[in-house]
C-alpha positions as CSV (number, residue, x, y, z in Angstrom):
1,X,-248.6,165.9,65.0
2,X,-246.9,162.7,66.3
3,X,-243.5,161.8,65.1
4,X,-242.8,158.1,65.2
5,X,-240.5,155.8,63.3
6,X,-242.3,153.0,61.6
7,X,-241.4,150.2,63.9
8,X,-242.0,147.5,61.3
9,X,-238.6,145.7,61.2
10,X,-238.6,145.7,57.4
11,X,-239.6,149.3,56.9
12,X,-237.2,151.7,55.2
13,X,-237.2,154.1,58.2
14,X,-236.6,151.4,60.7
15,X,-233.7,150.0,58.7
16,X,-232.2,153.4,58.0
17,X,-232.4,154.4,61.7
18,X,-230.6,151.3,62.9
19,X,-227.9,151.6,60.1
20,X,-227.2,155.3,61.0
21,X,-227.0,154.6,64.7
22,X,-224.5,151.8,64.1
23,X,-222.4,153.6,61.4
24,X,-222.5,157.2,62.5
25,X,-223.8,157.8,66.0
26,X,-222.8,154.9,68.2
27,X,-219.5,155.5,70.1
28,X,-217.7,152.8,71.9
29,X,-218.5,149.4,70.4
30,X,-217.7,147.2,73.4
31,X,-219.9,148.9,76.0
32,X,-223.2,150.8,76.3
33,X,-225.7,151.9,78.9
34,X,-229.4,151.4,79.5
35,X,-231.5,154.3,80.6
36,X,-233.6,153.5,83.7
37,X,-237.1,154.8,84.5
38,X,-235.6,157.6,86.7
39,X,-233.3,158.8,83.9
40,X,-230.1,157.3,85.3
41,X,-228.0,154.9,83.2
42,X,-226.8,151.4,84.0
43,X,-223.5,150.6,82.4
44,X,-223.3,147.3,80.4
45,X,-219.8,146.1,79.6
46,X,-220.8,144.1,76.6
47,X,-220.8,144.8,72.8
48,X,-223.4,147.2,71.4
49,X,-225.1,145.0,68.9
50,X,-227.5,145.7,66.0
51,X,-230.2,143.8,67.9
52,X,-229.9,146.3,70.8
53,X,-230.0,149.2,68.4
54,X,-233.2,147.8,66.9
55,X,-234.8,147.6,70.4
56,X,-233.7,151.2,70.9
57,X,-235.5,152.3,67.8
58,X,-238.5,150.3,68.7
59,X,-238.6,152.0,72.0
60,X,-238.4,148.9,74.2
61,X,-235.1,150.1,75.6
62,X,-233.2,153.4,75.6
63,X,-229.5,153.2,75.0
64,X,-226.7,155.6,76.0
65,X,-223.5,155.4,74.0
66,X,-220.1,156.0,75.4
67,X,-218.5,158.7,73.2
68,X,-214.9,157.7,73.2
69,X,-213.6,154.3,72.0
70,X,-210.7,152.5,73.6
71,X,-208.2,154.7,71.8
72,X,-209.8,157.9,72.9
73,X,-211.2,158.6,69.4
74,X,-214.6,160.0,68.8
75,X,-216.7,160.5,65.7
76,X,-219.1,163.2,66.9
77,X,-219.4,165.9,69.5
78,X,-222.6,167.2,71.2
79,X,-223.8,170.4,72.9
80,X,-226.3,169.4,75.5
81,X,-228.8,172.2,76.3
82,X,-231.3,171.5,79.1
83,X,-233.8,174.2,78.3
84,X,-235.6,175.9,75.4
85,X,-235.2,179.5,76.5
86,X,-234.8,182.3,73.9
87,X,-231.2,182.6,74.9
88,X,-230.6,178.9,74.2
89,X,-232.4,179.2,70.8
90,X,-230.3,182.2,69.9
91,X,-227.1,180.4,70.9
92,X,-228.0,177.4,68.7
93,X,-228.8,179.7,65.7
94,X,-225.4,181.5,66.2
95,X,-223.5,178.1,66.5
96,X,-225.2,176.8,63.4
97,X,-224.0,179.9,61.5
98,X,-220.5,179.7,62.9
99,X,-220.1,176.1,61.9
100,X,-221.7,176.8,58.5
101,X,-218.9,179.2,57.9
102,X,-216.5,176.2,58.1
103,X,-218.6,174.0,56.0
104,X,-220.0,172.0,58.8
105,X,-223.7,171.3,59.4
106,X,-224.9,171.0,62.9
107,X,-227.8,168.6,63.6
108,X,-230.2,169.8,66.2
109,X,-232.1,167.2,68.1
110,X,-235.0,167.4,70.5
111,X,-233.6,165.4,73.4
112,X,-237.0,163.7,74.3
113,X,-237.3,165.6,77.6
114,X,-236.9,169.4,77.7
115,X,-233.8,170.4,75.8
116,X,-231.7,170.0,72.8
117,X,-228.7,167.9,71.7
118,X,-226.7,169.7,69.0
119,X,-224.5,167.3,67.1
120,X,-221.4,167.7,65.0
121,X,-221.3,164.3,63.2
122,X,-218.0,163.5,61.6
123,X,-218.6,159.9,60.4
124,X,-214.8,159.4,61.0
125,X,-213.1,158.9,64.3
126,X,-210.5,161.5,65.3
127,X,-208.7,162.3,68.6
128,X,-211.4,163.6,71.0
129,X,-209.4,166.5,72.2
130,X,-209.7,168.1,68.7
131,X,-213.5,167.9,68.8
132,X,-213.7,169.2,72.3
133,X,-211.4,172.1,71.5
134,X,-213.4,173.1,68.4
135,X,-216.7,173.0,70.3
136,X,-215.4,175.0,73.2
137,X,-213.8,177.6,70.9
138,X,-217.1,178.2,69.2
139,X,-218.8,178.5,72.6
140,X,-216.2,181.0,73.8
141,X,-216.7,183.1,70.7
142,X,-220.4,183.2,71.2
143,X,-220.0,184.3,74.8
144,X,-217.5,186.9,73.8
145,X,-219.7,188.4,71.2
146,X,-222.9,188.3,73.2
147,X,-221.6,188.9,76.6
148,X,-223.8,186.1,78.0
149,X,-223.1,182.8,79.6
150,X,-224.6,179.5,78.4
151,X,-225.8,176.6,80.5
152,X,-224.6,173.9,78.3
153,X,-222.5,170.7,78.5
154,X,-220.0,169.6,75.9
155,X,-219.6,166.0,75.0
156,X,-217.3,164.2,75.1
157,X,-216.5,165.5,78.6
158,X,-213.1,163.8,78.5
159,X,-210.5,164.1,75.9
160,X,-208.9,160.9,77.1
161,X,-210.6,157.7,78.2
162,X,-210.8,156.8,81.8
163,X,-212.8,153.7,82.4
164,X,-216.0,154.1,80.2
165,X,-216.1,157.9,80.1
166,X,-219.1,160.1,79.4
167,X,-222.2,159.0,77.4
168,X,-224.9,160.5,75.3
169,X,-228.4,159.1,74.7
170,X,-228.7,157.8,71.2
171,X,-231.2,159.6,68.9
172,X,-234.6,158.3,67.9
173,X,-235.1,156.6,71.2
174,X,-237.7,157.1,73.9
175,X,-236.7,159.1,77.0
176,X,-237.7,156.8,79.9
177,X,-238.7,159.8,82.1
178,X,-240.8,161.8,79.7
179,X,-242.0,158.9,77.5
180,X,-241.2,161.1,74.5
181,X,-239.2,160.1,71.5
182,X,-236.3,162.3,70.3
183,X,-236.1,163.6,66.7
184,X,-234.1,166.1,64.7
185,X,-235.3,169.6,63.9
186,X,-235.1,172.0,61.0
187,X,-233.7,175.5,61.0
188,X,-236.9,176.8,62.6
189,X,-236.8,174.2,65.4
190,X,-239.7,172.3,63.8
191,X,-239.7,168.5,63.7
192,X,-238.4,167.1,60.4
193,X,-241.0,164.9,58.8
194,X,-238.7,161.8,58.7
195,X,-237.2,162.6,62.2
196,X,-233.9,163.6,60.6
197,X,-233.0,160.3,58.9
198,X,-232.2,162.0,55.6
199,X,-230.3,164.8,57.3
200,X,-227.9,162.5,59.1
201,X,-227.6,160.2,56.1
202,X,-226.6,163.0,53.8
203,X,-224.0,164.6,56.1
204,X,-220.5,164.3,54.5
205,X,-217.6,162.6,56.2
206,X,-215.5,165.1,58.1
207,X,-211.9,163.9,58.3
208,X,-209.3,164.8,60.9
209,X,-207.5,166.8,58.2
210,X,-210.6,169.0,57.8
211,X,-210.8,169.6,61.5
212,X,-207.1,170.3,61.6
213,X,-207.5,172.8,58.9
214,X,-210.2,174.7,60.9
215,X,-208.2,174.5,64.1
216,X,-205.1,175.8,62.5
217,X,-207.0,178.9,61.5
218,X,-207.9,179.5,65.2
219,X,-205.1,181.3,67.2
220,X,-206.4,179.7,70.3
221,X,-205.4,176.3,69.0
222,X,-202.1,177.3,67.4
223,X,-200.7,178.5,70.7
224,X,-201.0,175.1,72.5
225,X,-201.5,172.5,69.7
226,X,-198.1,170.8,70.2
227,X,-198.6,170.6,74.0
228,X,-202.1,169.2,73.5
229,X,-200.8,166.6,71.0
230,X,-198.1,165.4,73.4
231,X,-200.6,165.3,76.3
232,X,-203.0,163.3,74.1
233,X,-200.3,160.8,73.1
234,X,-199.3,160.2,76.7
235,X,-202.9,159.8,77.9
236,X,-203.9,157.7,74.8
237,X,-201.1,155.3,75.6
238,X,-202.0,155.3,79.3
239,X,-205.6,154.4,78.4
240,X,-204.4,151.5,76.3
241,X,-202.3,150.2,79.2
242,X,-204.8,150.5,81.9
243,X,-208.1,149.5,80.4
244,X,-209.4,145.9,80.0
245,X,-209.1,144.8,76.4
246,X,-212.1,143.0,74.8
247,X,-211.8,140.2,72.3
248,X,-212.2,142.3,69.2
249,X,-209.6,144.9,70.4
250,X,-206.8,142.5,71.3
251,X,-204.9,142.6,68.0
252,X,-205.4,146.4,67.3
253,X,-204.2,147.2,70.8
254,X,-201.1,145.0,70.6
255,X,-200.3,146.6,67.2
256,X,-200.7,150.1,68.7
257,X,-198.5,149.3,71.7
258,X,-195.9,147.6,69.6
259,X,-195.8,150.5,67.2
260,X,-195.4,152.9,70.1
261,X,-192.5,150.9,71.6
262,X,-190.6,150.5,68.3
263,X,-190.7,154.2,67.6
264,X,-189.2,154.8,71.0
265,X,-186.2,152.6,70.2
266,X,-187.4,149.6,72.2
267,X,-186.2,146.4,70.5
268,X,-188.5,143.5,69.7
269,X,-187.3,141.1,72.4
270,X,-187.9,143.8,75.1
271,X,-191.3,144.6,73.6
272,X,-192.3,140.9,73.8
273,X,-191.1,140.7,77.4
274,X,-193.1,143.8,78.3
275,X,-196.3,143.1,76.4
276,X,-196.7,139.4,77.2
277,X,-197.3,139.8,81.0
278,X,-199.4,142.9,80.3
279,X,-201.6,141.0,77.9
280,X,-202.1,138.2,80.4
281,X,-203.4,140.7,82.9
282,X,-205.5,143.0,80.7
283,X,-207.1,140.8,78.0
284,X,-210.6,139.9,78.9
285,X,-210.1,136.5,77.2
286,X,-206.5,135.3,76.9
287,X,-204.6,135.1,73.6
288,X,-202.0,132.4,73.1
289,X,-198.5,133.5,73.6
290,X,-197.4,132.6,70.1
291,X,-200.2,134.8,68.7
292,X,-199.0,137.7,70.9
293,X,-195.5,137.3,69.7
294,X,-196.7,137.0,66.1
295,X,-198.5,140.4,66.2
296,X,-195.5,142.1,67.8
297,X,-193.1,140.5,65.4
298,X,-195.3,141.6,62.4
299,X,-194.9,145.3,63.4
300,X,-191.1,145.0,63.9
301,X,-190.6,143.0,60.8
302,X,-192.5,145.5,58.7
303,X,-191.2,148.8,60.1
304,X,-188.0,148.0,62.1
305,X,-186.9,149.9,65.2
306,X,-186.5,153.6,65.1
307,X,-183.0,154.8,66.0
308,X,-182.9,157.2,69.0
309,X,-180.0,158.7,70.7
310,X,-181.3,158.9,74.3
311,X,-181.6,155.2,75.1
312,X,-178.8,152.6,75.4
313,X,-178.7,150.0,72.6
314,X,-180.8,147.4,74.5
315,X,-180.6,145.0,71.6
316,X,-176.9,144.8,72.1
317,X,-177.1,144.8,75.9
318,X,-179.6,142.0,76.6
319,X,-178.4,141.8,80.2
320,X,-179.5,145.4,80.8
321,X,-182.9,144.6,79.4
322,X,-183.3,141.5,81.5
323,X,-182.2,143.2,84.7
324,X,-184.6,146.0,84.0
325,X,-187.5,143.7,83.3
326,X,-187.0,141.9,86.5
327,X,-188.2,145.0,88.4
328,X,-190.4,146.9,85.9
329,X,-193.6,146.4,84.0
330,X,-194.6,148.0,80.7
331,X,-196.4,150.7,82.6
332,X,-193.3,151.8,84.6
333,X,-191.2,151.5,81.5
334,X,-193.4,153.9,79.5
335,X,-194.1,156.3,82.3
336,X,-190.5,156.1,83.2
337,X,-188.2,157.5,85.8
338,X,-186.2,160.6,85.0
339,X,-184.3,158.7,82.3
340,X,-187.4,157.5,80.4
341,X,-190.0,160.1,81.1
342,X,-189.2,162.0,78.0
343,X,-190.3,159.1,75.8
344,X,-193.7,160.7,75.7
345,X,-192.7,163.8,73.8
346,X,-190.5,162.2,71.1
């Protein structure tokens, strides 16, 4: 039996597949990768558009999606199994049951080559480290119970974004090496008649609160959750500082950085002095200085500056601010010397 999506652009299946890819399964919106004939991927630092997703479903190109967005958030996780051995099948059955216990349905996909992609689809973006932790805890429990080791990769591979990060081939595309299309499977590892469109469409939204509730029941997470959150905050901010900022992400990134600075007691004038030169360097397309100031001012006007007791009152000591800014950028400010390094954990 051949499983193909009706590639008529107006067909229900075609339209549904493109919609689900865009709304549930595509990761980073401002970059993607094209799979080449040898199976390798070519990174494209341009927006992932609906037109590209249509070509993916049609089979004319095969797209890999970068899992983390620019804020190191993800809306799915994936187990990548490269074989179909009995041990792998048993592991997937076990993982399905374990996640079922927590009210989460795993979606098992034939990858198009020789193995499986097992998806946890959240339909909501949450910090990637929480997804990775949950997936790895489940794997560890399986290995503890069975005494066997699994040959499996966990995506995202990074909990924090460095450049583009790891990618996963999008479902319902044609693997360029095998020429086979991927599709989702039922509980017996048989192809679902509509290739899994209804399965993915009917999955509920899984919020960060739901994942937190599960993680808080796991002692492995309780022991180091505070440390993980602090590390995530530091790395998240570092990613915002170091990565190029595309047009659609300029305002959200400025808002995030302004909010971070104000909660660390940094006054508005210093935030402006720090963020303006940073924006000139990092924005792919420049934003007028008055707009940069407007976005920063909006955050400070709405929320004010958090009072902290470990920084001098810079707003009353503008000379200190100006002298500091002559020699330091926003990156050195936030990473800090010994006096400012503890900003991360407040």
